[in-house]
N, CA, C and O atoms as a printed pandas DataFrame, in Angstrom:
     atom_number atom_name residue_name chain_id  residue_number  x_coord  y_coord  z_coord
0              1         N          MET        A               1   -2.414   60.837  -54.674
1              2        CA          MET        A               1   -2.043   61.044  -53.308
2              3         C          MET        A               1   -0.970   60.027  -52.957
3              4         O          MET        A               1   -1.076   58.850  -53.302
4              5         N          ALA        A               2    0.055   60.491  -52.272
5              6        CA          ALA        A               2    1.141   59.607  -51.878
6              7         C          ALA        A               2    0.673   58.671  -50.769
7              8         O          ALA        A               2   -0.178   59.021  -49.952
8              9         N          ARG        A               3    1.239   57.499  -50.763
9             10        CA          ARG        A               3    0.878   56.524  -49.745
10            11         C          ARG        A               3    1.694   56.806  -48.488
11            12         O          ARG        A               3    2.923   56.831  -48.536
12            13         N          VAL        A               4    1.025   57.015  -47.385
13            14        CA          VAL        A               4    1.685   57.366  -46.137
14            15         C          VAL        A               4    1.717   56.140  -45.240
15            16         O          VAL        A               4    0.689   55.509  -44.995
16            17         N          THR        A               5    2.908   55.809  -44.754
17            18        CA          THR        A               5    3.022   54.656  -43.868
18            19         C          THR        A               5    3.349   55.065  -42.438
19            20         O          THR        A               5    3.044   54.332  -41.498
20            21         N          ARG        A               6    3.965   56.227  -42.268
21            22        CA          ARG        A               6    4.336   56.657  -40.923
22            23         C          ARG        A               6    4.072   58.151  -40.742
23            24         O          ARG        A               6    4.239   58.952  -41.662
24            25         N          VAL        A               7    3.662   58.488  -39.545
25            26        CA          VAL        A               7    3.502   59.891  -39.168
26            27         C          VAL        A               7    4.306   60.090  -37.895
27            28         O          VAL        A               7    4.167   59.326  -36.940
28            29         N          ARG        A               8    5.133   61.099  -37.882
29            30        CA          ARG        A               8    6.007   61.311  -36.732
30            31         C          ARG        A               8    5.690   62.641  -36.083
31            32         O          ARG        A               8    5.686   63.681  -36.741
32            33         N          VAL        A               9    5.421   62.601  -34.764
33            34        CA          VAL        A               9    5.172   63.802  -33.987
34            35         C          VAL        A               9    6.118   63.771  -32.800
35            36         O          VAL        A               9    6.111   62.814  -32.027
36            37         N          GLU        A              10    6.924   64.800  -32.650
37            38        CA          GLU        A              10    7.885   64.836  -31.556
38            39         C          GLU        A              10    7.606   66.027  -30.650
39            40         O          GLU        A              10    7.194   67.098  -31.094
40            41         N          GLN        A              11    7.844   65.799  -29.382
41            42        CA          GLN        A              11    7.740   66.890  -28.419
42            43         C          GLN        A              11    8.701   66.585  -27.286
43            44         O          GLN        A              11    8.789   65.444  -26.832
44            45         N          LYS        A              12    9.418   67.593  -26.829
45            46        CA          LYS        A              12   10.394   67.393  -25.760
46            47         C          LYS        A              12    9.678   67.226  -24.427
47            48         O          LYS        A              12    8.677   67.889  -24.156
48            49         N          PHE        A              13   10.206   66.333  -23.606
49            50        CA          PHE        A              13    9.642   66.075  -22.284
50            51         C          PHE        A              13   10.624   66.585  -21.249
51            52         O          PHE        A              13   11.786   66.180  -21.234
52            53         N          ASP        A              14   10.155   67.478  -20.378
53            54        CA          ASP        A              14   11.049   68.049  -19.375
54            55         C          ASP        A              14   10.779   67.511  -17.960
55            56         O          ASP        A              14   11.392   67.982  -17.002
56            57         N          GLY        A              15    9.874   66.535  -17.817
57            58        CA          GLY        A              15    9.618   65.928  -16.514
58            59         C          GLY        A              15    8.904   66.854  -15.550
59            60         O          GLY        A              15    9.306   66.963  -14.392
60            61         N          GLY        A              16    7.868   67.515  -15.995
61            62        CA          GLY        A              16    7.127   68.457  -15.166
62            63         C          GLY        A              16    6.089   67.768  -14.304
63            64         O          GLY        A              16    6.196   66.573  -14.029
64            65         N          SER        A              17    5.084   68.520  -13.877
65            66        CA          SER        A              17    4.031   67.983  -13.018
66            67         C          SER        A              17    3.031   67.168  -13.830
67            68         O          SER        A              17    3.146   67.057  -15.051
68            69         N          LYS        A              18    2.043   66.597  -13.131
69            70        CA          LYS        A              18    1.021   65.789  -13.801
70            71         C          LYS        A              18    0.212   66.654  -14.763
71            72         O          LYS        A              18   -0.163   66.207  -15.847
72            73         N          TYR        A              19   -0.055   67.908  -14.356
73            74        CA          TYR        A              19   -0.795   68.823  -15.218
74            75         C          TYR        A              19   -0.036   69.050  -16.519
75            76         O          TYR        A              19   -0.624   69.047  -17.600
76            77         N          ASP        A              20    1.268   69.247  -16.405
77            78        CA          ASP        A              20    2.081   69.458  -17.602
78            79         C          ASP        A              20    2.070   68.225  -18.497
79            80         O          ASP        A              20    2.055   68.336  -19.723
80            81         N          ASP        A              21    2.079   67.032  -17.862
81            82        CA          ASP        A              21    2.049   65.800  -18.640
82            83         C          ASP        A              21    0.749   65.692  -19.430
83            84         O          ASP        A              21    0.767   65.333  -20.607
84            85         N          GLU        A              22   -0.378   65.999  -18.792
85            86        CA          GLU        A              22   -1.666   65.944  -19.473
86            87         C          GLU        A              22   -1.727   66.965  -20.600
87            88         O          GLU        A              22   -2.235   66.686  -21.686
88            89         N          LYS        A              23   -1.198   68.155  -20.319
89            90        CA          LYS        A              23   -1.191   69.204  -21.332
90            91         C          LYS        A              23   -0.311   68.797  -22.513
91            92         O          LYS        A              23   -0.667   69.019  -23.670
92            93         N          ALA        A              24    0.844   68.198  -22.209
93            94        CA          ALA        A              24    1.745   67.756  -23.267
94            95         C          ALA        A              24    1.090   66.651  -24.089
95            96         O          ALA        A              24    1.198   66.638  -25.315
96            97         N          PHE        A              25    0.412   65.728  -23.416
97            98        CA          PHE        A              25   -0.251   64.643  -24.137
98            99         C          PHE        A              25   -1.336   65.183  -25.055
99           100         O          PHE        A              25   -1.450   64.764  -26.207
100          101         N          LYS        A              26   -2.131   66.112  -24.545
101          102        CA          LYS        A              26   -3.213   66.683  -25.360
102          103         C          LYS        A              26   -2.651   67.405  -26.577
103          104         O          LYS        A              26   -3.188   67.288  -27.679
104          105         N          SER        A              27   -1.566   68.153  -26.374
105          106        CA          SER        A              27   -0.990   68.882  -27.505
106          107         C          SER        A              27   -0.377   67.920  -28.517
107          108         O          SER        A              27   -0.451   68.155  -29.723
108          109         N          MET        A              28    0.236   66.825  -28.024
109          110        CA          MET        A              28    0.790   65.834  -28.943
110          111         C          MET        A              28   -0.322   65.115  -29.710
111          112         O          MET        A              28   -0.180   64.840  -30.901
112          113         N          LEU        A              29   -1.425   64.813  -29.027
113          114        CA          LEU        A              29   -2.551   64.159  -29.683
114          115         C          LEU        A              29   -3.140   65.062  -30.757
115          116         O          LEU        A              29   -3.468   64.606  -31.852
116          117         N          LEU        A              30   -3.270   66.342  -30.438
117          118        CA          LEU        A              30   -3.785   67.310  -31.409
118          119         C          LEU        A              30   -2.862   67.396  -32.622
119          120         O          LEU        A              30   -3.320   67.431  -33.764
120          121         N          ALA        A              31   -1.535   67.431  -32.353
121          122        CA          ALA        A              31   -0.572   67.497  -33.453
122          123         C          ALA        A              31   -0.637   66.236  -34.305
123          124         O          ALA        A              31   -0.531   66.298  -35.530
124          125         N          PHE        A              32   -0.812   65.084  -33.644
125          126        CA          PHE        A              32   -0.911   63.817  -34.379
126          127         C          PHE        A              32   -2.139   63.800  -35.281
127          128         O          PHE        A              32   -2.054   63.408  -36.445
128          129         N          ARG        A              33   -3.267   64.220  -34.749
129          130        CA          ARG        A              33   -4.496   64.255  -35.550
130          131         C          ARG        A              33   -4.344   65.191  -36.744
131          132         O          ARG        A              33   -4.811   64.887  -37.841
132          133         N          LYS        A              34   -3.690   66.329  -36.526
133          134        CA          LYS        A              34   -3.494   67.292  -37.607
134          135         C          LYS        A              34   -2.608   66.701  -38.696
135          136         O          LYS        A              34   -2.895   66.850  -39.884
136          137         N          LYS        A              35   -1.523   66.025  -38.289
137          138        CA          LYS        A              35   -0.622   65.402  -39.260
138          139         C          LYS        A              35   -1.357   64.313  -40.054
139          140         O          LYS        A              35   -1.174   64.190  -41.265
140          141         N          CYS        A              36   -2.184   63.532  -39.362
141          142        CA          CYS        A              36   -2.940   62.471  -40.041
142          143         C          CYS        A              36   -3.913   63.050  -41.050
143          144         O          CYS        A              36   -4.043   62.531  -42.159
144          145         N          SER        A              37   -4.595   64.117  -40.674
145          146        CA          SER        A              37   -5.565   64.707  -41.608
146          147         C          SER        A              37   -4.850   65.348  -42.797
147          148         O          SER        A              37   -5.343   65.282  -43.923
148          149         N          GLU        A              38   -3.698   65.965  -42.557
149          150        CA          GLU        A              38   -2.934   66.560  -43.661
150          151         C          GLU        A              38   -2.431   65.482  -44.619
151          152         O          GLU        A              38   -2.403   65.683  -45.833
152          153         N          ALA        A              39   -2.037   64.343  -44.062
153          154        CA          ALA        A              39   -1.510   63.260  -44.892
154          155         C          ALA        A              39   -2.623   62.478  -45.577
155          156         O          ALA        A              39   -2.360   61.749  -46.534
156          157         N          GLY        A              40   -3.854   62.612  -45.109
157          158        CA          GLY        A              40   -4.984   61.929  -45.720
158          159         C          GLY        A              40   -5.097   60.469  -45.326
159          160         O          GLY        A              40   -5.619   59.656  -46.089
160          161         N          ILE        A              41   -4.613   60.130  -44.143
161          162        CA          ILE        A              41   -4.623   58.738  -43.703
162          163         C          ILE        A              41   -6.043   58.245  -43.475
163          164         O          ILE        A              41   -6.375   57.132  -43.882
164          165         N          ALA        A              42   -6.879   59.036  -42.843
165          166        CA          ALA        A              42   -8.254   58.613  -42.555
166          167         C          ALA        A              42   -9.033   58.378  -43.845
167          168         O          ALA        A              42   -9.766   57.395  -43.957
168          169         N          GLN        A              43   -8.879   59.273  -44.816
169          170        CA          GLN        A              43   -9.571   59.119  -46.082
170          171         C          GLN        A              43   -9.087   57.865  -46.809
171          172         O          GLN        A              43   -9.881   57.139  -47.408
172          173         N          GLN        A              44   -7.780   57.619  -46.749
173          174        CA          GLN        A              44   -7.217   56.449  -47.405
174          175         C          GLN        A              44   -7.721   55.175  -46.735
175          176         O          GLN        A              44   -8.006   54.185  -47.409
176          177         N          PHE        A              45   -7.830   55.202  -45.414
177          178        CA          PHE        A              45   -8.321   54.034  -44.683
178          179         C          PHE        A              45   -9.773   53.748  -45.049
179          180         O          PHE        A              45  -10.137   52.599  -45.300
180          181         N          LYS        A              46  -10.603   54.788  -45.082
181          182        CA          LYS        A              46  -12.008   54.603  -45.424
182          183         C          LYS        A              46  -12.163   54.087  -46.855
183          184         O          LYS        A              46  -13.036   53.267  -47.138
184          185         N          LYS        A              47  -11.312   54.574  -47.743
185          186        CA          LYS        A              47  -11.379   54.162  -49.141
186          187         C          LYS        A              47  -11.029   52.678  -49.280
187          188         O          LYS        A              47  -11.636   51.967  -50.080
188          189         N          ASN        A              48  -10.064   52.220  -48.510
189          190        CA          ASN        A              48   -9.598   50.841  -48.613
190          191         C          ASN        A              48  -10.205   49.930  -47.553
191          192         O          ASN        A              48   -9.695   48.835  -47.314
192          193         N          GLU        A              49  -11.271   50.361  -46.925
193          194        CA          GLU        A              49  -11.877   49.587  -45.855
194          195         C          GLU        A              49  -12.431   48.256  -46.364
195          196         O          GLU        A              49  -12.362   47.244  -45.666
196          197         N          ARG        A              50  -12.974   48.260  -47.567
197          198        CA          ARG        A              50  -13.457   47.013  -48.158
198          199         C          ARG        A              50  -13.133   47.036  -49.643
199          200         O          ARG        A              50  -12.920   48.093  -50.237
200          201         N          TYR        A              51  -13.102   45.854  -50.222
201          202        CA          TYR        A              51  -12.776   45.733  -51.635
202          203         C          TYR        A              51  -13.934   46.243  -52.486
203          204         O          TYR        A              51  -15.098   45.923  -52.243
204          205         N          GLU        A              52  -13.588   47.032  -53.475
205          206        CA          GLU        A              52  -14.585   47.554  -54.402
206          207         C          GLU        A              52  -14.301   46.959  -55.783
207          208         O          GLU        A              52  -13.231   47.161  -56.357
208          209         N          LYS        A              53  -15.271   46.232  -56.292
209          210        CA          LYS        A              53  -15.099   45.595  -57.594
210          211         C          LYS        A              53  -14.981   46.669  -58.672
211          212         O          LYS        A              53  -15.490   47.777  -58.502
212          213         N          PRO        A              54  -14.316   46.348  -59.775
213          214        CA          PRO        A              54  -14.168   47.321  -60.861
214          215         C          PRO        A              54  -15.499   47.855  -61.372
215          216         O          PRO        A              54  -15.604   49.029  -61.725
216          217         N          SER        A              55  -16.516   46.998  -61.412
217          218        CA          SER        A              55  -17.825   47.469  -61.881
218          219         C          SER        A              55  -18.417   48.473  -60.880
219          220         O          SER        A              55  -19.046   49.450  -61.285
220          221         N          GLU        A              56  -18.219   48.237  -59.583
221          222        CA          GLU        A              56  -18.699   49.176  -58.569
222          223         C          GLU        A              56  -17.985   50.516  -58.687
223          224         O          GLU        A              56  -18.591   51.572  -58.503
224          225         N          THR        A              57  -16.690   50.465  -58.995
225          226        CA          THR        A              57  -15.915   51.696  -59.165
226          227         C          THR        A              57  -16.463   52.503  -60.335
227          228         O          THR        A              57  -16.633   53.718  -60.229
228          229         N          ARG        A              58  -16.740   51.829  -61.454
229          230        CA          ARG        A              58  -17.301   52.517  -62.626
230          231         C          ARG        A              58  -18.643   53.154  -62.300
231          232         O          ARG        A              58  -18.895   54.303  -62.662
232          233         N          HIS        A              59  -19.507   52.403  -61.611
233          234        CA          HIS        A              59  -20.835   52.927  -61.268
234          235         C          HIS        A              59  -20.723   54.125  -60.326
235          236         O          HIS        A              59  -21.449   55.106  -60.485
236          237         N          ARG        A              60  -19.817   54.051  -59.345
237          238        CA          ARG        A              60  -19.652   55.157  -58.398
238          239         C          ARG        A              60  -19.156   56.409  -59.118
239          240         O          ARG        A              60  -19.682   57.501  -58.906
240          241         N          LYS        A              61  -18.151   56.247  -59.964
241          242        CA          LYS        A              61  -17.610   57.397  -60.688
242          243         C          LYS        A              61  -18.657   58.000  -61.624
243          244         O          LYS        A              61  -18.727   59.219  -61.780
244          245         N          ARG        A              62  -19.466   57.147  -62.242
245          246        CA          ARG        A              62  -20.519   57.636  -63.138
246          247         C          ARG        A              62  -21.562   58.438  -62.360
247          248         O          ARG        A              62  -21.993   59.502  -62.802
248          249         N          ARG        A              63  -21.965   57.914  -61.189
249          250        CA          ARG        A              63  -22.931   58.645  -60.351
250          251         C          ARG        A              63  -22.376   59.990  -59.922
251          252         O          ARG        A              63  -23.086   60.995  -59.964
252          253         N          GLU        A              64  -21.079   60.022  -59.499
253          254        CA          GLU        A              64  -20.460   61.276  -59.089
254          255         C          GLU        A              64  -20.443   62.282  -60.237
255          256         O          GLU        A              64  -20.696   63.469  -60.031
256          257         N          LYS        A              65  -20.145   61.805  -61.446
257          258        CA          LYS        A              65  -20.101   62.676  -62.615
258          259         C          LYS        A              65  -21.485   63.252  -62.917
259          260         O          LYS        A              65  -21.618   64.446  -63.186
260          261         N          LEU        A              66  -22.512   62.401  -62.872
261          262        CA          LEU        A              66  -23.876   62.863  -63.128
262          263         C          LEU        A              66  -24.338   63.852  -62.071
263          264         O          LEU        A              66  -25.017   64.829  -62.385
264          265         N          LEU        A              67  -23.976   63.603  -60.826
265          266        CA          LEU        A              67  -24.339   64.511  -59.742
266          267         C          LEU        A              67  -23.676   65.874  -59.928
267          268         O          LEU        A              67  -24.296   66.915  -59.710
268          269         N          GLU        A              68  -22.411   65.851  -60.334
269          270        CA          GLU        A              68  -21.684   67.098  -60.574
270          271         C          GLU        A              68  -22.306   67.880  -61.732
271          272         O          GLU        A              68  -22.431   69.103  -61.665
272          273         N          GLN        A              69  -22.696   67.166  -62.797
273          274        CA          GLN        A              69  -23.320   67.825  -63.942
274          275         C          GLN        A              69  -24.664   68.428  -63.568
275          276         O          GLN        A              69  -25.002   69.520  -64.026
276          277         N          SER        A              70  -25.437   67.728  -62.738
277          278        CA          SER        A              70  -26.737   68.262  -62.335
278          279         C          SER        A              70  -26.571   69.501  -61.462
279          280         O          SER        A              70  -27.390   70.418  -61.528
280          281         N          LYS        A              71  -25.522   69.539  -60.647
281          282        CA          LYS        A              71  -25.262   70.726  -59.831
282          283         C          LYS        A              71  -24.901   71.916  -60.704
283          284         O          LYS        A              71  -25.332   73.038  -60.440
284          285         N          LYS        A              72  -24.104   71.672  -61.753
285          286        CA          LYS        A              72  -23.728   72.754  -62.667
286          287         C          LYS        A              72  -24.946   73.289  -63.398
287          288         O          LYS        A              72  -25.085   74.501  -63.568
288          289         N          LYS        A              73  -25.841   72.388  -63.837
289          290        CA          LYS        A              73  -27.057   72.819  -64.524
290          291         C          LYS        A              73  -27.934   73.640  -63.602
291          292         O          LYS        A              73  -28.512   74.644  -64.018
292          293         N          LYS        A              74  -28.035   73.220  -62.359
293          294        CA          LYS        A              74  -28.867   73.921  -61.390
294          295         C          LYS        A              74  -28.346   75.332  -61.157
295          296         O          LYS        A              74  -29.132   76.270  -61.019
296          297         N          ASN        A              75  -27.026   75.487  -61.114
297          298        CA          ASN        A              75  -26.429   76.811  -60.911
298          299         C          ASN        A              75  -26.626   77.710  -62.134
299          300         O          ASN        A              75  -26.697   78.931  -61.990
300          301         N          LYS        A              76  -26.713   77.135  -63.321
301          302        CA          LYS        A              76  -26.886   77.923  -64.537
302          303         C          LYS        A              76  -28.344   78.305  -64.771
303          304         O          LYS        A              76  -28.623   79.259  -65.496
304          305         N          ASN        A              77  -29.267   77.577  -64.169
305          306        CA          ASN        A              77  -30.684   77.807  -64.387
306          307         C          ASN        A              77  -31.105   79.127  -63.717
307          308         O          ASN        A              77  -30.982   79.245  -62.498
308          309         N          PRO        A              78  -31.597   80.123  -64.476
309          310        CA          PRO        A              78  -31.969   81.422  -63.903
310          311         C          PRO        A              78  -33.205   81.342  -63.011
311          312         O          PRO        A              78  -33.381   82.193  -62.139
312          313         N          ARG        A              79  -34.062   80.347  -63.207
313          314        CA          ARG        A              79  -35.280   80.245  -62.409
314          315         C          ARG        A              79  -34.977   79.741  -60.986
315          316         O          ARG        A              79  -35.809   79.872  -60.089
316          317         N          SER        A              80  -33.801   79.174  -60.792
317          318        CA          SER        A              80  -33.486   78.639  -59.470
318          319         C          SER        A              80  -33.100   79.743  -58.478
319          320         O          SER        A              80  -33.018   79.498  -57.275
320          321         N          LYS        A              81  -32.863   80.959  -58.987
321          322        CA          LYS        A              81  -32.517   82.078  -58.099
322          323         C          LYS        A              81  -33.759   82.559  -57.363
323          324         O          LYS        A              81  -34.875   82.496  -57.878
324          325         N          LYS        A              82  -33.538   83.034  -56.164
325          326        CA          LYS        A              82  -34.667   83.522  -55.362
326          327         C          LYS        A              82  -35.161   84.859  -55.909
327          328         O          LYS        A              82  -34.379   85.727  -56.297
328          329         N          ARG        A              83  -36.474   84.990  -55.924
329          330        CA          ARG        A              83  -37.054   86.247  -56.385
330          331         C          ARG        A              83  -37.295   87.183  -55.208
331          332         O          ARG        A              83  -37.607   86.741  -54.103
332          333         N          LYS        A              84  -37.150   88.453  -55.453
333          334        CA          LYS        A              84  -37.347   89.440  -54.370
334          335         C          LYS        A              84  -38.714   90.073  -54.450
335          336         O          LYS        A              84  -39.051   90.921  -53.624
């Protein structure tokens, strides 16, 4: 994933009423949130929120791999299907 440092959201301001200003702000906020989620900024922030030692990284990846393998086995097991 590319490292994102800036997100730019632009909207023209025509100097309307207070209602228009609130509506414009809400639409800009929505656009900003969408751009952030597309860029993966929140996920990147959560990932880098605290330092993870190399041993912790290995253990986490190993657990994820084992969990994925157990899910695959469960899907292949014919007894796990519901009986009618």
